N, C-alpha and C positions, 0 to 999 in steps of 0.2 A: 508501482512495483510490478515486477514481471509476472506473467502467467506462465507457469512451467508444467510440462507434461513429463512424467517419469515413466520409463519403460521398465517392467520388472517381470520375472518369472512368477508363476502362480502358486508356488509352494508356500506353505505357512511361514517358513523362515525367510524366503525371499520377500514376501509381503510385509513381514515385520521390519525388514531392513528398509524397504521402500517407504513404509509409513514413518519409520524413525527419521529418515532424511527429510521426508515431507513435513514432519512436525517442526524440525529445526528451521526449514525454509519458511514455513508459515509464521513462525515466531518472529521472523524478520519482515513480515508483511506481504510475502509473496502468495499468490494464488496457485495452488498445486493440485493436479489430478494425476492419478496413477492408471496406466494402461497395462493390463496383464497380457503377456506375450508367451505363447507356448514354444519351447525350444526343443531341438532334436533330442537332447539329453533327457528331457522330461517325458518324451514320447516313447523312448526305448527303455523299458523297465525289466526286460527278461534276459538282458545280456550284461556281463560284468563291464563296468565303465571302461576299464583298461583296454577292452577288446573292441569297443565301438569304433574308435579310430577316426572320429570326425573332429577336425580342428575347430575349436571354439564351440563345442557341442551345446554349451549352456549360454552362449552369447551371440551366435551368428544371426538368429532371427531378430534379436533385439537390436543388433547393429543395423540390420536392414531397415527396421522401423525408424531408427535414428537417421540413417542416410536419406530416407524418403521424407523426413521432416514430420513424421507422425508423432514422434516424441522428441523432447529437447535434451534429455539426459537419461542415462541408464545407470541403475544401481546394481552392482555385481558383488558377490563374494570375490575378493581379489584373487583367491587361489583358482577360481574358474576362468580368469582372463588369460588368454595366451600371452606368453612373454613378449611376442612381437605382435602388436596390434595391426589389423589390416589398415591399408592406406585410407586416410580420410577421417581417422579417429584419434583422440588423445584422452589421457586420464587427467581430468581437471582437479581431482582431489582424492586423497587417500585419507580416510577418517582415522580418528584415534582408535587404536587397536584394542579389541577385547582380548581375553586370554588366548594366546595362539596355540596352547598345548592340546594334546588329546586327552580324552576322559575315558577311564575304565568304568563301565557300567555293569552292574550285576545285582541280582536279588540276594545272592547267598555268600558271595566272596568279596573280601575287602580290597584285594590287590592281586595283580597278575601272579605273583609268587604263590598265592594261596590256592590257585586253581588246581583241581585234582589232575592226575595223569590222564591225558587224552580228552580233556575238557573241550566242549564245542564252543568256539568263539566266532562271532559274526563280524565280518568287515569285507567291503569290496575294494579296499585300498591295498595295492601291492606294497606301498611304502609301509603301511601298518603291519601287514602280513609278514614282510621280510624281517622287521624288527622284533615282532613277537616270536617268530621262529628262531631268531638268533639267540634269544634268551630262554625260550621254551620250545625246543624242537618237537616235543611230544604232543603239542596242542593240535586239535582237529579244527582247522580254520575253514569256514564256509562263507560263500558270497552273501552279502546282505545289501539289498537295494531298497529303494523307497524313501519317502520323506521321514523326518525325525519321528513323528508319531507312529508310523508303520514299523519302524525299526524297534522303537521302545515296546510296542505292543507284542512283537515277536519275542522279545526278551521276557516280558511279563508272562506270556503264554507258555514259557518253558522250552521254546525252540532252541535257545542258546543258554549256556552257562554264563556267558558274558558277551558284551559287544563293545566295540571301540568307536567313539564318535568325537567330533571336534567339540571341545569344551565351550567354545564361543557360541555355537548355535544353541546348545542346551541352556546356557546362561541367558542368552537373549530371549529365548522362549519361556524362561522360568521353569524349565523341566529338569531340575537338578536332583530330584529325590533319589534317582537310581545311580547317581555318580558316587562311586566308592573311592576313586583315586584320580587325582589329576596327575597324569604320568609325567615325570620329569623329562625335560628335553634330552637329557643325557641317556635316558633309556629309550625314549621314542621321539626322535627328532621330527618336529611338525612339518607340514607341507609349506612350501614357499607361499607367503602371503596369507596364511591361515589366520583368521580372526580380524582381518582388516577388510573394509569395504572400499571398492574402487568406483568412483563416479566418472563415467565415460561420456564424452560429448563429441560433437563434430569438430574435426580439426579446424582451428582458426576461428571458432565461435567465441570471440572475445567477450561478448556480452554475458554468455552463460559462464565462462571461466571466471569472470569478475564476481558474479553472483555467488559462485560456489567456493571462492577463495577461502572463506572463513572456515570451511570444513576440512581444509588440508592440514594434516597434523605433521609437523616437521620430523618428529621421532619415528612415526609410523612410515613416512615416506622414505626416510633414510634406510630403515631396517628392511622394508619390503623391496626397495630398489636393489639392495645388496642381494637378497634372497633370489629375486627374479633374474638378476645378472648371472648368478650361479646356475640356475635352472636353464637359462638360455645357453650358457657356455657348454653345458652337458647335452644340449639338444633335446631336453625332455619336456613333455607336456605335464599336465596336472595329474596324470594317472600312472606315471612311471615311479619305480622305487627309489625316489630321490627325496631327501629331507633337507630343509634349510631353515635355520632359526638365528636371526640377528637381533642383538639388543645393545643398548649403550651400557658399557661397563667402564667405570673409572674414566669417563670422558672420551672413551674410545668406542668404536663399533666392534663388537665381538660377534663372530660368525661360527656357528656349529653346523656342520653339514655331513650328510651320509649318502652313499650309493650302496645298494645292497641287492643281492640275488633274492628273488621272492621266497626261495626255500630257506633263507637264513644262513646258508652255508658260507657265504662270503659277505662281509660287511666292511666297507671302507669308511673311515671317519676322518674328518679334517676339522681343526679348531684353530682359529687365528684372529688377530686384531688388525684394525686399520682405520684410516681416516676417510678414504674415498670409497663410498658404498659400492659403486660400480666396479672399481678396480679390485676391491676386496672379494666380491662375488666371483669375478672373472678368474682371479688368481687361485681361489679355492677350487673352482671348477676345473681349471687346467691341471692342478695338482692331483685331483681325484682321477681324472682321465689318465694321467701319467702313471698312476699307481695301479691301473687295471680297471678303472671305471668304464672305459670304452668297451672292454671285453664283456663286462657284466651286462651293460645295456644292449650290446649287440646280441648277446645270448637271449636276453628277454624278448627282443623283437623277433629274433630268429625262431624262437619257440612259440611265437604267436601269443605270448602272455600279455603283451601290450602292443598298441599300434604306434607307428612313428608319427601319425598325424598329431600336430600340436596346435 
């Protein structure tokens, strides 16, 4: 059996993900080791992610190790992977998806609607901020960086009345005690690829592709391919105020998507069904641009709220 080296970020969640994939590979008789690689996104902790502006800020250094042959595969949160991979890489598998929705976490309040006027909410995501502001313009939203533990600790210490995190990460780490509400996708459309893991390899590495084939989930690949096609059509990276959530409904792929101004003043929504994941995402993206999404995104970049780097 193959000896495989996995490249991973060093955060608690990234290591959980790498160990999860490692355990599945070991169960098939493979020898596996994990190499921790520090990425640009991990090193910059005092700037909002949307303003960092580095394409592949959580993946570039891992891809360099992959290209150099130091590791054989990389385990990423799929939402961190740019929609267009650099030349020389491919996604060998997209794993079965954990809950793709966002979680409302609080010590005192059970849902967004219960927050008092002017409540302090933590999130560094323009996508989450925009959708929160659309339903609760009175909320006081502040940047929140750091790993899951750091963010939860800030909530526990009373720095925030509530924080918004990806449900998948909290569930994977078993840190669900402060989840008060899994926010419906109709209220807060998730990020493209949220909840899924992408396993990246060197392009043309047939041996690794074959070894990883069993991890590729058909439903997760269809849904995330659709979401990433929409994101690509809109020209957005993982830090812009774009949401996309696809799932199988009545044997068809259903896509919910949004583009929003970070202040919540404009929010465009699209909802459609289709059979071809890529076409469905492209068509939804084109329609959102036609209805004014291009102006919203141009304004976001112009105001320096997000970088165009993807």
